[in-house]
C-alpha positions in Angstrom: 206.6 21.7 288.3 203.0 22.6 289.1 204.0 24.7 292.1 206.1 27.1 290.0 203.2 27.7 287.6 200.7 28.1 290.5 202.9 30.7 292.1 203.0 32.6 288.8 199.2 32.3 288.3 198.5 33.7 291.8 200.8 36.6 291.1 199.2 37.2 287.6 195.8 37.3 289.3 197.0 40.0 291.6 197.5 37.8 294.7 200.4 37.1 297.0 201.8 33.6 296.9 203.6 32.0 299.8 205.3 29.1 298.0 207.2 26.6 300.1 209.5 23.9 298.8 209.7 20.4 300.0 212.9 21.3 301.9 211.1 24.1 303.6 207.9 22.2 304.5 207.4 18.4 304.8 203.6 17.9 304.5 204.0 14.7 306.5 204.7 16.8 309.6 201.2 17.9 310.7 202.6 20.3 313.3 204.9 22.0 310.8 202.1 22.3 308.3 199.8 23.9 310.8 202.4 26.4 311.9 203.3 27.3 308.3 199.6 27.9 307.4 198.9 29.9 310.5 201.9 32.1 309.8 200.8 32.7 306.2 197.2 33.5 307.1 196.0 32.6 303.6 192.7 32.8 301.9 193.3 29.5 300.2 195.9 26.7 300.3 196.7 24.9 297.0 198.5 21.7 297.6 200.9 20.9 294.8 203.0 18.4 296.9 202.8 14.7 296.0 204.6 11.4 295.7 204.4 11.0 291.9 206.6 8.0 291.2 203.9 5.6 289.9 206.2 2.6 289.6 208.1 3.4 292.7 204.9 3.5 294.7 204.5 -0.3 294.2 207.5 -1.0 296.4 207.1 2.1 298.6 203.3 2.3 299.1 203.7 3.3 302.8 205.7 6.3 301.7 203.2 7.2 299.0 200.4 7.0 301.5 202.3 9.2 303.9 202.6 12.0 301.4 199.5 11.6 299.2 197.0 10.6 301.9 198.2 11.6 305.3 200.1 14.6 304.1 197.2 15.8 302.0 195.0 15.5 305.1 197.5 17.5 307.1 197.3 20.4 304.6 193.5 20.4 304.5 193.2 20.2 308.2 195.6 23.2 308.6 193.8 25.2 306.0 190.4 24.5 307.7 191.8 25.5 311.1 193.0 28.8 309.6 189.6 29.4 307.8 191.2 28.9 304.4 189.8 27.1 301.3 191.7 24.0 300.2 192.5 23.1 296.6 193.9 19.6 296.3 195.2 18.0 293.1 194.4 14.4 292.4 194.7 12.1 289.4 193.0 10.1 286.7 194.7 7.0 288.1 191.9 6.7 290.7 190.0 4.9 287.9 190.7 1.4 286.5 190.5 2.4 282.8 188.0 -0.3 281.9 185.6 2.0 280.1 185.2 3.3 276.6 183.9 6.8 277.5 185.4 9.6 279.4 185.1 9.4 283.2 183.0 12.1 284.9 183.2 13.1 288.5 180.4 10.7 289.7 181.8 7.6 288.2 182.9 4.8 290.5 186.6 4.8 291.4 188.8 1.7 291.4 192.6 2.4 291.3 194.8 -0.4 289.9 198.0 0.4 291.7 199.6 1.8 294.8 199.9 5.3 293.5 196.2 5.5 292.6 195.2 4.0 295.9 197.3 6.6 297.8 195.8 9.5 295.8 192.2 8.2 296.3 193.0 8.0 300.0 194.2 11.6 299.8 190.9 12.8 298.3 189.0 11.2 301.1 191.4 12.6 303.8 191.1 16.1 302.3 187.3 16.0 302.3 187.2 14.8 305.9 189.7 17.3 307.1 188.6 20.4 305.2 185.0 19.9 306.5 183.7 20.2 302.9 185.6 23.5 302.3 187.7 22.0 299.5 188.0 21.6 295.8 189.5 18.3 294.7 190.8 18.6 291.2 191.5 15.4 289.3 193.9 16.1 286.4 196.1 13.9 284.3 199.4 13.4 282.5 200.9 16.7 283.7 203.8 18.3 281.9 205.5 21.6 282.5 208.6 23.6 282.0 209.8 23.5 285.6 210.5 19.8 286.3 210.9 16.3 285.0 208.0 15.2 282.7 207.3 13.0 279.8 208.0 15.5 277.0 211.4 16.4 278.5 212.3 12.7 278.8 211.2 12.0 275.2 213.3 14.9 273.9 216.3 13.7 275.8 216.0 10.1 274.6 215.2 11.1 271.0 218.4 13.1 271.0 220.4 10.0 272.1 218.7 7.3 270.0 217.6 6.7 266.4 214.4 4.9 267.5 212.1 5.0 270.5 209.3 2.5 271.4 206.4 4.1 273.2 203.1 2.4 274.3 200.1 3.2 272.1 197.3 1.5 274.1 197.1 3.8 277.1 195.0 6.9 276.4 194.6 10.0 278.5 194.5 13.8 278.5 197.9 15.5 278.6 197.7 18.7 280.7 200.1 21.6 280.6 200.7 22.9 284.1 200.8 26.5 282.7 197.2 26.0 281.7 196.1 24.1 284.8 197.6 26.5 287.3 195.3 29.5 286.5 192.3 27.2 286.7 193.3 26.1 290.2 193.7 29.7 291.3 190.3 30.5 289.8 188.7 27.6 291.7 190.3 28.7 294.9 188.8 32.1 294.5 185.4 30.7 293.5 185.4 28.2 296.4 183.7 25.4 294.4 183.3 22.4 296.7 183.7 18.7 295.7 185.5 16.9 292.9 186.1 18.4 289.5 187.8 17.0 286.5 190.2 19.6 284.9 192.5 18.5 282.1 193.8 19.6 278.8 191.2 19.2 276.0 191.5 16.3 273.6 193.1 13.0 274.3 195.8 10.8 272.9 198.1 7.8 273.6 201.6 8.1 275.0 202.8 7.2 271.5 200.8 10.0 269.9 202.2 12.5 272.5 205.7 11.3 271.9 205.4 11.7 268.2 204.1 15.2 268.7 207.0 16.1 271.0 209.6 14.8 268.6 208.0 16.7 265.7 207.7 19.9 267.7 211.4 19.6 268.8 212.5 19.0 265.2 214.4 15.8 266.2 215.1 13.1 263.6 214.0 10.0 265.5 211.6 7.2 264.7 208.9 6.7 267.3 207.4 3.2 267.1 204.1 2.2 268.7 204.2 -0.8 271.1 201.6 -2.5 273.3 201.7 -2.2 277.1 202.3 -6.0 277.2 205.5 -5.4 275.4 206.8 -2.9 278.0 206.0 -4.4 281.4 206.3 -2.0 284.4 205.9 -2.6 288.2 202.6 -0.6 288.2 199.6 -1.4 286.2 198.2 1.7 284.5 194.6 2.3 283.3 194.3 1.7 279.6 191.8 4.6 279.2 191.7 7.4 281.7 190.2 10.3 279.7 188.4 12.7 282.1 185.4 14.8 281.4 183.3 17.0 283.6 179.6 16.8 284.4 179.9 19.7 286.8 181.0 22.5 284.6 184.7 22.4 285.5 187.0 25.0 283.8 187.8 24.0 280.2 191.5 24.1 279.4 193.2 24.5 276.0 193.9 21.5 273.8 196.9 19.5 274.8 198.6 20.4 271.5 198.3 24.1 272.5 199.8 23.1 275.8 202.7 21.4 274.1 203.3 24.5 272.0 203.4 26.6 275.1 205.7 24.2 276.8 208.1 24.3 273.8 208.0 28.1 273.8 208.8 28.1 277.5 211.8 25.8 277.0 213.0 28.1 274.2 212.8 31.1 276.6 214.7 29.1 279.2 217.5 28.3 276.7 217.6 32.0 275.6 217.9 33.2 279.1 
């Protein structure tokens, strides 16, 4: 999902993108990653690969760590060896959500679940391996036209059911990959070191996002708010994981603009 948009953003910026699928390169294989990066001779490496199954990570934490921590370190190490800058994508789930104000880059981390722990370990592995030649971008609630995501799921379910129940007490920043990708490319070009928070502007709950999706799709379906306690999942998620930047990170468009762009992309997909 993100990789497709990053490739397009690189091309739009006049660059050449070498985009490798999971089948073409397993980032858990350090030797293969090193060989691929050396062959490409890149100026920058943007790592869009991740184990993103938040609930699945609870039962498969070793697998999540292998991709999100060890694999991320492999990518950063290969980039450093080739003299390339690393841009690594992390998550709001490195925080515990027990705050009432947006998290900034210097706030203490404290992931609640296996997924967050693996992504935090990845941040640290990247920083060690890249020898400080890395930008670590924490983003959140990604959705895009090229893969499975929350809006796609909501549209499918809303088309099948008369009513949906969606949690209203988890708040974050939905981020359209078509908006995030150009920011990642810009940061790769600028070589800004350290952690940056880059998300869609504004914030909302999953319920608010679901309502907006159903309305934008023109689907007749009731979307009812429920509490997290009413919808137990294997992974505990932060109740409030809104991100802000104290370091002047790129400001993205509002998440509602991202949703409009997402819907437009889907329309073009159907038309094609």
